[in-house]
matplotlib code that plots the C-alpha trace (Angstrom):
import matplotlib.pyplot as plt

x = [0.0, 1.4, 1.5, -0.8, -3.2, -6.8, -6.2, -7.8, -5.7, -6.3, -5.7, -2.5, -1.3, -2.0, 0.0, 3.0, 3.3, 5.9, 7.7, 5.8, 3.0, -0.1, -3.8, -6.1, -9.7, -11.5, -15.3, -17.6, -17.0, -14.0, -11.5, -9.5, -8.5, -7.2, -5.1, -3.5, -2.9, -1.3, 0.8, 2.2, 3.1, 4.6, 6.8, 8.1, 8.6, 9.7, 11.0, 12.7, 11.2, 10.9, 7.4, 8.2, 9.2, 5.8, 3.1, -0.5, -3.3, -7.0, -9.9, -11.4, -9.8, -12.0, -10.6, -7.1, -7.5, -8.9, -6.0, -3.5, -5.1, -5.1, -1.4, -0.5, -2.3, -0.9, 2.7, 2.3, 3.5, 3.4, 3.0, 0.6, 2.2, 3.1, 2.5, -1.0, -3.2, -5.5, -4.3, -5.0, -3.3, -0.2, -0.1, -0.5, 2.5, 4.6, 3.7, 4.3, 7.9, 8.4, 6.0, 8.5, 9.4, 5.8, 5.6, 3.7, 4.6, 4.8, 1.9, -0.5, -4.2, -6.5, -9.7, -12.8, -15.6, -17.3, -14.1, -13.4, -16.8, -16.7, -13.3, -14.8, -17.7, -15.3, -13.3, -16.5, -17.6, -14.2, -14.3, -17.7, -19.2, -22.6, -22.8, -25.8, -23.9, -20.8, -22.3, -19.6, -20.9, -20.8, -17.4, -15.9, -17.0, -15.4, -12.1, -12.1, -12.4, -9.5, -7.3, -8.3, -7.6, -4.6, -6.0, -6.7, -8.1, -11.3, -11.9, -12.1, -15.4, -16.9, -15.6, -18.4, -21.0, -18.8, -16.2, -14.6, -14.0, -10.3, -9.7, -11.7, -9.6, -6.4, -7.7, -8.9, -5.5, -3.8, -6.3, -5.5, -1.8, -2.2, -4.1, -1.4, -4.2, -4.8, -8.0, -8.5, -7.5, -4.4, -3.0, -2.7, -2.0, 0.8, 2.4, 2.4, 3.8, 6.4, 7.7, 7.5, 9.5, 12.0, 13.5, 15.7, 12.7, 10.9, 14.0, 14.1, 10.4, 10.7, 13.6, 11.3, 9.0, 10.2, 6.6, 3.2, -0.2, -3.5, -7.1, -10.3, -8.3, -11.5, -12.2, -8.9, -8.9, -6.3, -4.1, -4.0, -3.0, -0.3, 1.0, 1.4, 3.1, 5.7, 6.3, 6.6, 8.6, 9.8, 9.9, 7.7, 6.8, 3.1, -0.1, -3.5, -6.8, -10.1, -13.4, -14.6, -18.1, -18.0, -16.8, -19.6, -17.8, -17.1, -19.3, -16.7, -13.7, -13.0, -11.5, -12.4, -9.6, -7.1, -8.2, -9.6, -6.3, -4.0, -1.7, -1.0, 0.4, 2.3, 3.8, 4.1, 1.1, -0.3, -4.0, -5.5, -9.3, -10.9, -14.4, -15.1, -17.5, -17.5, -20.3, -23.6, -25.8, -26.0, -29.4, -28.1, -25.0, -27.1, -29.1, -26.0, -24.4, -27.6, -27.5, -23.9, -23.8, -25.7, -22.7, -21.7, -18.6, -15.2, -16.6, -17.6, -14.1, -13.4, -16.8, -16.3, -18.7, -19.1, -19.6, -19.8, -19.8, -22.6, -26.1, -28.7, -30.6, -33.7, -34.6, -34.2, -37.7, -39.4, -42.1, -44.7, -46.4, -49.2, -47.4, -44.1, -45.6, -46.6, -43.2, -41.5, -44.1, -43.4, -39.6, -40.2, -42.7, -40.4, -37.5, -39.8, -40.8, -37.1, -36.4, -38.9, -36.9, -33.8, -32.1, -30.3, -31.0, -27.5, -28.2, -30.2, -29.4, -31.8, -30.2, -31.6, -30.4, -31.3, -31.1, -34.5, -36.1, -34.8, -37.4, -40.3, -38.1, -37.0, -40.6, -41.6, -38.7, -39.5, -43.1, -42.0, -39.4, -36.6, -33.2, -31.5, -28.4, -28.3, -24.9, -23.5, -25.5, -23.7, -20.4, -19.3, -16.5, -18.8, -21.3, -21.5, -20.8, -17.8, -16.4, -16.8, -14.5, -12.1, -11.9, -10.5, -7.9, -7.1, -6.7, -4.4, -2.1, -2.4, -3.4, -3.3, -6.4, -9.0, -12.0, -11.2, -10.8, -14.1, -15.9, -14.7, -13.9, -17.6, -18.6, -20.3, -21.3, -18.9, -19.7, -17.4, -19.4, -18.6, -17.2, -14.7, -13.6, -13.2, -11.1, -8.9, -8.5, -7.0, -4.1, -3.6, 0.0, 1.1, -1.6, -5.0, -3.8, -1.2, -3.8, -6.0, -3.1, -2.3, -5.9, -6.8, -6.2, -8.3, -11.4, -14.4, -14.3, -17.0, -14.9, -11.8, -13.5, -14.8, -11.4, -9.7, -11.4, -10.7, -7.0, -6.7, -8.3, -6.3, -3.0, -3.8, -4.6, -1.4, 0.7, -1.0, -3.2, -0.7, 0.4, -2.8, -5.6, -8.4, -7.7, -7.3, -10.6, -12.4, -10.9, -12.1, -15.6, -15.8, -14.0, -16.2, -19.4, -20.2, -22.7, -25.0, -24.6, -25.8, -28.8, -29.9, -29.3, -30.6, -33.3, -34.7, -31.6, -28.8, -28.4, -27.4, -25.0, -23.4, -23.1, -21.3, -18.8, -18.2, -17.6, -15.0, -13.3, -13.2, -11.6, -9.0, -8.2, -7.5, -5.1, -3.3, -3.0, -1.7, 1.0, -0.2, -0.2, -3.3, -2.0, -2.0, -5.6, -6.8, -5.4, -7.1, -10.4, -10.4, -9.9, -12.7, -15.2, -18.9, -18.2, -15.9, -19.1, -20.3, -20.7, -20.8, -24.1, -26.9, -29.1, -30.5, -28.2, -30.0, -27.8, -27.3, -25.9, -22.7, -22.2, -22.7, -19.8, -17.4, -20.0, -22.0, -25.2, -27.2, -30.4, -30.6, -33.5, -33.1, -35.9, -37.3, -36.6, -38.4, -37.5, -36.2, -34.9, -33.0, -31.8, -31.6, -33.4, -30.1, -29.0, -31.8, -30.0, -26.4, -25.4, -22.3, -24.4, -26.9, -24.1, -22.9, -26.5, -26.3, -23.1, -24.6, -27.5, -25.0, -23.1, -26.4, -27.4, -23.9, -24.0, -26.3, -25.1, -28.4, -31.5, -32.4, -35.7, -36.2, -39.1, -41.1, -43.9, -46.6, -47.2, -44.7, -45.0, -43.0, -41.0, -44.2, -46.0, -48.2, -48.8, -47.5, -47.8, -44.4, -42.9, -41.0, -37.2, -35.8, -33.3, -36.3, -37.1, -33.6, -33.7, -37.4, -36.5, -34.2, -36.5, -39.7, -42.4, -44.5, -47.4, -49.5, -47.9, -50.2, -50.0, -46.3, -45.5, -47.5, -45.7, -42.3, -43.3, -44.5, -41.3, -39.9, -43.0, -42.2, -42.2, -41.1, -44.0, -45.8, -47.6, -46.1, -46.2, -43.5, -44.1, -42.3, -42.3, -45.9, -47.0, -44.8, -44.0, -41.2, -38.7, -36.1, -35.0, -31.3, -31.0, -32.4, -32.6, -35.4, -35.6, -39.0, -40.4, -42.6, -45.4, -44.0, -40.5, -39.2, -36.8, -35.4, -33.1, -34.3, -34.1, -36.9, -38.4, -39.4, -41.9, -45.2, -47.4, -50.7]
y = [0.0, 3.4, 6.1, 8.5, 5.9, 6.9, 10.3, 13.6, 16.7, 18.0, 14.6, 14.3, 17.7, 16.7, 13.4, 15.0, 18.1, 17.8, 21.2, 22.5, 21.5, 20.6, 21.0, 19.1, 20.3, 17.3, 17.3, 14.3, 11.5, 13.3, 10.4, 11.6, 8.0, 7.4, 10.5, 9.3, 5.8, 7.1, 9.6, 6.8, 4.9, 8.1, 8.7, 5.1, 4.8, 8.3, 9.9, 6.6, 6.9, 3.4, 2.3, 1.9, 5.6, 6.9, 7.5, 7.6, 8.4, 8.1, 8.0, 4.5, 1.1, 0.1, 3.0, 2.3, -1.4, -0.5, 1.8, -0.8, -3.3, -0.8, 0.0, -3.7, -4.5, -1.5, -2.3, -6.1, -6.5, -9.7, -7.9, -5.1, -1.6, -1.1, 2.7, 3.1, 3.6, 5.7, 8.5, 6.3, 3.3, 5.3, 6.8, 3.3, 2.1, 5.1, 4.5, 0.8, 1.6, 4.5, 3.7, 3.9, 7.5, 8.5, 6.4, 3.3, -0.3, -1.5, -3.8, -1.0, -1.6, 0.8, 1.5, 2.0, 4.4, 1.9, 1.1, 4.8, 5.6, 2.7, 4.0, 7.5, 6.0, 4.3, 7.5, 9.5, 6.8, 6.7, 10.4, 10.2, 13.0, 13.5, 10.8, 12.5, 15.8, 13.9, 11.5, 9.4, 10.5, 14.2, 14.0, 11.9, 14.4, 17.3, 15.3, 14.4, 18.1, 19.0, 16.3, 17.0, 20.8, 20.2, 22.8, 22.2, 25.8, 24.4, 23.0, 26.5, 27.0, 23.8, 24.4, 27.0, 24.2, 21.1, 22.1, 18.7, 18.3, 19.1, 16.6, 14.0, 14.5, 14.1, 11.0, 9.5, 9.9, 8.3, 5.4, 4.8, 4.9, 2.4, 0.1, 0.5, 1.8, 4.7, 6.0, 7.0, 10.6, 9.7, 7.9, 11.2, 13.4, 11.2, 11.0, 14.8, 15.1, 12.5, 14.5, 17.8, 16.7, 14.4, 16.2, 13.2, 10.9, 13.3, 13.5, 9.7, 9.5, 12.4, 10.4, 7.4, 9.2, 11.0, 11.8, 12.1, 12.0, 12.5, 11.8, 13.4, 16.4, 18.3, 15.8, 16.3, 17.8, 20.1, 17.4, 15.4, 18.6, 19.2, 15.7, 16.2, 19.6, 17.9, 15.0, 17.3, 20.1, 22.6, 20.1, 20.2, 16.5, 16.7, 16.3, 16.6, 15.9, 17.0, 18.8, 21.6, 20.9, 17.5, 18.7, 17.1, 16.1, 19.4, 18.0, 15.2, 17.5, 18.0, 21.5, 23.1, 25.7, 22.9, 22.8, 26.4, 27.9, 25.1, 27.4, 29.5, 26.5, 25.1, 28.2, 28.0, 25.6, 25.0, 24.4, 22.2, 21.7, 18.5, 19.4, 16.8, 14.2, 10.6, 9.4, 11.3, 12.4, 16.1, 16.6, 15.3, 17.5, 20.6, 19.9, 19.4, 22.6, 24.5, 23.2, 24.1, 27.5, 28.9, 28.4, 31.5, 33.2, 31.6, 28.4, 30.3, 30.8, 27.1, 26.0, 23.7, 23.6, 20.0, 19.0, 15.8, 14.3, 11.9, 12.2, 14.6, 11.8, 11.9, 14.9, 14.6, 13.8, 15.0, 12.6, 14.2, 11.6, 12.1, 10.3, 8.7, 5.3, 6.1, 7.5, 4.2, 2.2, 4.5, 3.8, 0.0, 0.1, 2.1, -0.3, -3.2, -1.4, -1.0, -4.7, -5.7, -3.7, -5.8, -3.8, -5.6, -5.0, -3.7, -0.9, 1.0, 3.1, 4.7, 7.6, 9.4, 12.3, 10.7, 7.0, 6.8, 7.1, 3.7, 1.8, 2.5, 1.9, -1.5, -2.5, -1.5, -3.4, -6.5, -6.5, -6.5, -9.2, -6.9, -7.9, -4.9, -4.1, -1.3, 0.4, 2.3, 0.5, -1.5, -2.3, -6.0, -5.5, -3.5, -6.4, -7.6, -11.3, -10.4, -8.0, -10.7, -13.2, -10.4, -9.2, -12.7, -12.4, -8.8, -9.6, -12.6, -10.2, -7.3, -8.2, -4.5, -3.9, -3.0, -2.9, -6.3, -7.7, -6.3, -7.6, -11.2, -12.0, -13.0, -13.8, -16.2, -15.9, -17.9, -16.5, -13.5, -10.6, -6.9, -7.6, -10.1, -7.7, -4.9, -7.4, -8.2, -4.5, -4.1, -6.4, -4.6, -3.5, -4.1, -6.1, -7.8, -11.4, -10.9, -9.3, -12.4, -14.6, -12.4, -12.1, -15.8, -17.1, -14.3, -15.2, -17.5, -21.0, -20.2, -17.3, -19.4, -22.1, -19.5, -17.8, -21.2, -21.5, -17.8, -18.2, -21.3, -19.7, -16.5, -18.4, -20.4, -17.2, -15.7, -18.6, -19.3, -16.4, -14.3, -17.0, -19.1, -16.6, -18.6, -21.8, -20.0, -18.1, -21.4, -23.0, -19.9, -20.2, -23.9, -23.8, -21.0, -22.6, -19.4, -21.0, -22.1, -18.7, -17.0, -19.4, -18.6, -14.9, -14.2, -16.8, -14.8, -14.2, -16.4, -18.1, -14.7, -14.1, -17.5, -16.8, -13.5, -15.4, -17.9, -15.0, -13.8, -17.2, -16.8, -13.4, -14.8, -17.7, -15.1, -13.4, -16.7, -17.3, -13.7, -14.1, -11.3, -11.5, -11.3, -8.0, -6.6, -7.9, -6.4, -3.0, -3.2, -4.2, -1.4, 1.1, -0.2, 2.2, 2.1, 1.3, -1.6, -3.6, -2.9, -6.3, -6.8, -8.7, -8.2, -6.1, -2.6, -0.4, 1.7, 4.3, 7.8, 10.3, 10.5, 6.7, 7.0, 9.4, 8.0, 5.5, 5.5, 3.8, 3.8, 4.9, 6.8, 7.7, 10.6, 10.4, 12.9, 16.3, 18.2, 21.2, 19.8, 16.6, 17.7, 20.3, 19.2, 21.3, 21.9, 24.0, 26.6, 29.1, 28.4, 29.5, 27.3, 24.2, 25.2, 25.4, 21.9, 20.6, 22.1, 20.3, 17.1, 17.4, 17.9, 14.7, 12.8, 13.9, 13.2, 9.6, 8.9, 7.8, 7.7, 8.7, 10.5, 10.4, 12.9, 12.2, 14.5, 13.3, 15.8, 14.2, 12.2, 10.4, 12.1, 10.1, 10.0, 8.4, 11.5, 12.4, 15.9, 18.1, 18.8, 21.7, 21.0, 21.5, 24.9, 23.0, 22.0, 25.6, 26.3, 23.6, 23.8, 24.8, 21.8, 19.0, 17.3, 17.1, 13.9, 13.4, 16.3, 18.8, 21.9, 22.1, 21.5, 24.1, 26.7, 25.8, 26.2, 29.5, 31.0, 30.4, 34.0, 36.3, 38.1, 41.9, 44.5, 45.4, 42.2, 40.2, 36.7, 33.5, 31.2, 27.7, 28.4, 32.1, 32.8, 36.1, 39.0, 41.8, 41.8, 44.6, 44.0, 41.6, 40.8, 38.1, 34.8, 36.2, 38.2, 40.2, 39.8, 41.5, 38.8, 39.6, 37.3, 36.4, 39.8, 40.5, 37.4, 37.1, 34.0, 32.3, 33.7, 30.3, 29.7, 32.5, 32.4, 35.4, 35.7]
z = [0.0, -1.0, 1.6, -0.3, -1.8, -1.5, 0.0, -1.1, -1.5, 2.1, 3.6, 1.6, 2.9, 6.5, 6.0, 4.4, 6.7, 9.5, 9.6, 12.7, 15.1, 13.0, 13.9, 11.6, 12.0, 10.7, 10.3, 10.9, 8.3, 6.8, 7.2, 10.1, 11.2, 7.7, 8.0, 11.2, 9.9, 6.6, 8.6, 10.7, 7.4, 6.0, 9.1, 8.9, 5.2, 4.2, 7.4, 8.6, 12.1, 13.7, 14.6, 18.3, 18.4, 17.2, 19.8, 18.7, 21.2, 20.9, 23.4, 23.6, 23.7, 20.7, 18.6, 19.6, 18.7, 15.3, 14.7, 15.7, 13.3, 10.4, 10.9, 11.4, 8.1, 6.2, 7.2, 7.0, 10.6, 12.6, 16.0, 16.8, 17.4, 21.1, 21.3, 19.9, 23.0, 25.1, 27.4, 30.4, 29.0, 28.1, 31.6, 33.2, 31.1, 32.2, 35.9, 35.8, 34.8, 37.1, 40.0, 42.8, 41.9, 42.7, 45.9, 44.5, 43.9, 40.2, 40.9, 41.8, 41.0, 39.1, 40.9, 38.8, 39.7, 42.0, 43.9, 44.2, 45.5, 48.0, 49.2, 49.7, 51.6, 53.9, 54.4, 55.3, 57.7, 59.4, 59.8, 61.5, 59.4, 57.6, 54.9, 53.3, 52.8, 51.6, 49.2, 47.3, 43.8, 44.6, 46.4, 43.7, 41.0, 43.0, 43.4, 39.8, 38.8, 41.1, 39.5, 35.9, 36.3, 38.6, 40.9, 44.6, 44.9, 43.4, 47.0, 48.3, 46.6, 48.0, 51.6, 52.2, 52.2, 52.7, 55.4, 55.5, 51.7, 51.8, 54.6, 52.7, 49.7, 51.7, 53.5, 50.2, 48.6, 51.7, 51.6, 47.9, 48.6, 51.5, 49.1, 46.4, 44.2, 41.9, 40.4, 36.7, 37.2, 39.3, 36.2, 34.4, 37.4, 38.7, 35.2, 35.0, 38.5, 37.7, 34.6, 36.4, 39.4, 37.6, 34.5, 33.8, 33.6, 31.3, 29.0, 28.9, 27.9, 25.4, 23.8, 23.4, 21.0, 17.8, 16.8, 18.5, 17.0, 18.9, 17.7, 19.0, 20.5, 21.3, 24.0, 25.9, 29.4, 31.0, 32.4, 29.1, 27.3, 29.9, 29.5, 25.8, 26.2, 28.5, 26.1, 23.0, 24.6, 22.1, 19.2, 16.1, 16.4, 17.0, 14.9, 16.6, 14.9, 16.1, 15.5, 17.9, 16.6, 18.2, 21.6, 23.8, 27.0, 28.8, 31.7, 32.0, 32.1, 28.3, 27.9, 24.6, 24.9, 24.2, 20.6, 20.2, 21.4, 20.3, 18.3, 21.4, 23.3, 20.3, 18.5, 14.7, 14.4, 10.9, 10.5, 7.8, 7.5, 6.3, 5.2, 2.6, 4.1, 2.8, 5.1, 4.5, 1.7, 0.8, 2.5, 5.8, 5.6, 4.7, 7.9, 10.0, 8.6, 9.4, 13.0, 13.7, 11.8, 14.8, 17.1, 19.0, 20.3, 20.1, 18.3, 15.2, 13.8, 13.8, 12.4, 9.4, 6.4, 5.3, 1.7, -0.3, -3.8, -2.7, -4.0, -2.5, -1.0, 1.1, 3.2, 7.0, 8.3, 11.4, 12.6, 15.0, 17.2, 19.8, 22.7, 23.7, 23.3, 19.7, 19.1, 20.0, 18.0, 15.0, 15.2, 15.5, 12.6, 10.4, 11.0, 10.1, 6.9, 5.9, 6.8, 4.2, 1.6, 2.3, 5.1, 8.0, 11.7, 12.1, 9.6, 12.2, 15.3, 17.7, 19.5, 22.6, 24.6, 27.9, 28.7, 30.4, 26.9, 25.9, 28.0, 25.6, 22.6, 23.9, 24.5, 21.0, 19.4, 21.5, 20.3, 16.7, 17.5, 16.4, 18.0, 19.6, 21.7, 24.3, 24.2, 27.1, 29.8, 32.5, 31.0, 31.0, 33.5, 35.8, 36.2, 39.7, 38.9, 36.7, 39.4, 42.0, 40.2, 39.2, 42.8, 43.8, 41.1, 42.0, 45.7, 45.0, 43.1, 45.5, 49.1, 50.0, 47.9, 50.5, 48.2, 46.7, 50.3, 51.5, 48.4, 48.7, 52.3, 52.9, 49.3, 49.0, 52.7, 54.9, 58.3, 58.2, 59.6, 60.2, 63.7, 62.3, 59.5, 62.2, 64.3, 61.3, 60.6, 64.1, 62.9, 59.6, 59.0, 55.4, 53.7, 54.4, 54.0, 56.6, 58.8, 58.4, 59.5, 62.5, 63.6, 63.1, 66.6, 68.2, 66.1, 66.7, 65.4, 62.9, 61.5, 61.5, 59.5, 57.0, 56.7, 56.0, 52.6, 51.9, 52.6, 50.5, 47.5, 47.9, 48.1, 45.0, 43.0, 44.3, 43.0, 39.7, 38.7, 36.8, 34.4, 34.2, 34.7, 32.9, 34.8, 38.1, 37.6, 36.9, 40.0, 42.1, 40.6, 41.5, 44.9, 46.3, 45.0, 43.0, 40.6, 43.6, 45.1, 41.9, 41.6, 45.2, 45.1, 41.5, 40.8, 37.9, 35.8, 37.2, 33.8, 32.2, 35.1, 34.8, 31.0, 31.8, 34.0, 31.3, 28.9, 31.4, 31.2, 27.4, 27.7, 30.2, 27.8, 25.1, 27.5, 28.0, 24.2, 23.6, 26.2, 28.3, 32.1, 34.4, 35.6, 32.1, 31.6, 34.8, 33.7, 30.3, 31.7, 34.3, 31.5, 29.3, 27.6, 26.7, 23.0, 23.9, 24.5, 20.9, 19.2, 15.5, 15.9, 13.5, 15.8, 16.1, 18.2, 20.9, 22.7, 23.9, 21.5, 23.7, 23.2, 19.5, 18.8, 16.2, 14.9, 11.7, 10.4, 7.2, 9.0, 12.2, 14.4, 16.9, 19.5, 21.9, 20.2, 22.9, 25.2, 28.5, 26.8, 23.7, 24.7, 28.3, 30.9, 32.6, 29.6, 29.8, 32.0, 30.8, 27.3, 27.3, 28.1, 25.4, 22.9, 23.9, 23.4, 19.9, 19.2, 20.5, 18.1, 15.3, 16.3, 16.3, 12.8, 11.3, 12.5, 9.5, 6.1, 4.1, 6.2, 9.4, 11.2, 14.1, 16.4, 18.6, 21.0, 21.8, 25.2, 27.3, 30.6, 33.4, 36.0, 38.1, 35.1, 34.6, 31.0, 30.2, 27.2, 25.6, 23.6, 20.4, 20.6, 19.6, 17.3, 15.1, 14.6, 13.3, 10.7, 9.7, 6.1, 5.6, 6.9, 5.8, 8.5, 8.6, 11.0, 12.4, 10.1, 10.5, 14.3, 14.5, 11.8, 13.7, 16.9, 15.2, 13.7, 17.0, 18.9, 18.7, 18.9, 22.2, 22.4, 25.0, 27.3, 26.6, 29.3, 29.5, 31.6, 32.9, 34.2, 37.4, 38.0, 36.8, 35.2, 34.3, 31.9, 29.4, 30.3, 27.5, 24.9, 24.0, 21.3, 22.6, 26.2, 27.8, 31.0, 32.7, 35.8, 37.5, 39.9, 42.7, 41.7, 40.7, 37.8, 36.0, 32.9, 30.9, 27.6, 25.4, 24.5, 28.1, 28.4, 26.6, 25.5, 27.5]

ax = plt.figure().add_subplot(projection="3d")
ax.plot(x, y, z, "-o")
ax.set_aspect("equal")
plt.show()
């Protein structure tokens, strides 16, 4: 394969350019992964850079695996490239080699969200403070923000209402260290601290990589950006690819300034735009362009205008349905109609803004006997039965792991209660297994008997787990009587749970065949992403728009285009959040290759199962000239047309604040003086003329 085969002019330019830092603004479906793959080939074949000195980073394990396979095939390699990975996997590799310099053992474990929250719960309990005020989910989110922004002053803001937050943070970090454990954010934070505090180590790692490429740069957070700046230094050895229009993770720490101001941090940056789309028809792209051209402020200068050589195709269709049930039935019926024309189940995706909307859709698909897969639900490695067996393997490798110990010491029940665990805790010095040995003689006969089997299983895992993970997991499963435990505890779905454990055995057998160790497998499984569960099965894919990013389907349904759902109600008073909702809608539309159906239900059941009238999404108003409305056309068209008819001095009503008079209007915002609530500045669409 030639380096430039199959590339258009702009893609070629991006592949060949190495004179300075390069920012490739790549629109949806513009072939950005192809650019990265071909650039790796170019660097090897034309610039004589060895493959193991090229670092390529993307955001999910699935994307990294696909890129590794592409490069392996393109270069006819026997082995997969070592340095194509996610940010977290890269940081984990760095820390495995340099762990002692940041105060950890090389066999540290990576705590997932559940482990982290349980650790925080323990910390709060140990401190004897209000567990309602310091809920693990809330505290974990705050700590994550602190780490991702590398800024402990964030805690100052929360200390007004949560006076113990700083102490919790300190105790949480100490507990992690005691367990020889890190959380996801620590992987990045510790890598940055390692490089900042050890210039010799930084120079060593800079020397490992002659060139660095990063995909999906719009999704990077502050600490990922900092890690790259350290690894690049003042060299011209970086190409990043991204699309500001697809920046939809600011709520998770993504920092749009990284791509919007990239040229400030990497002086001399060249910008190349990839605007030719290979995925979608012209009508779909015209609708997508219409959505995104309304972007405001700093986003505007980097907005891409997608174009294509593909046919015009069908117009994007808006289906207006009387209720949420009818909406789901319409989607299932329409898929069934397409199937009769020769389409496959896997040609369809149903996208929702909020996951609660999937329940009706699932029911409608089941009634039509249409096979489907929910993407982005509980991930395989987060299922309780899978975590149980993995906890045995984790503890065998790292007996300091408090969360693994607590999970398995009485699982299945073996007579080890809270009092026994507290007694063992009194003897804790270095690790939990030694604490069990030391406490053994002081415990009741019942507890001793229960701990006997626990010790035997743990010692077996410790000896054999790393080299024979599949065989060891099966022995754990049989020895602890886990199948009977599942049958007793989960009589309704134990067969599915046992099937999940057997799937874990299959995964571990693959580990053995590949020559990887159990420790490497545990690391990969803890860093899994929602799309890693995506199977190539012939089924309709149902998922949130966030989970769909990076995917494509011939026919896409986007459900629930109503105010409060899409856009989310949380965005009504925050222009930045509203802009993100717009980008999310753009991402949804650009997943489609051939056809898009947008659905709007005029009534929808609320959480309390009350049927409420809805209001059509403002985004529909913005694209009304591009789309074809099917269903109750006249009423919906009138509703769309009336969205902006508010004047100064007019009497209006707001669902929460009641009656008021319009004082002033500024763009999409309106200042209203309400009878009871006083003066409020609101988004115009949320007041109605009286």
